[in-house]
C-alpha positions, 0 to 999 in steps of 0.5 A: 124213181125221181132219178129217172125223171129228166132234169127239166121235168123235176125243174118244172115240179119244183117251180110249181111246188113253189108257186111260181108261173113261168114268167115270175120264176124266170124273172127271179133268175134273170133269164127269159120265159122262153130260156126256162121253157128250154130248161123245162122241156129239156133243150137246155140245161139250167145253168149254176146262176139260174139255179143258185137264185131259184135256190133263194126261193126254196128250190132244192137244187140236189133234187133238180140236178140229180134226183135226190131229195136234200135232207138237212138233219141237225145231228149228222149221226142222227139216223131216222126210221123207215117210217119217219123217212116214208112220212118226209117222202109223202110230205115232200109230194104234197103242195104247200097247202097240203103240207100246212094242213098236215102240220096242223093236224100233227099238232092237234094229234100230238097234244097229250089227251086230257086225263080221263077220270072214272066217275 
């Protein structure tokens, strides 16, 4: 699905998800807003130096370049279930504030229920 999205649109999606406007995002990479606009509308391709600078801000470079979400699992032999992968995919599509709200909800749900005694 995301592999069919042009690089420029994935770059814009990531920039917006990270909460940057074009001016601030471009400045961080040492490029002009016009250059960034060219990247995002597909008339130019981002260079390695810009991608490296944005990776410092949290940009998923692998996703921008090839359309594959970067997954880091501490144990390289670990496998995740279909449900876990689905949760990760949904989480990745959320805004940062939605992600924070979901994490807080998850913490509440994960707390053990108090023992209920008949009486």
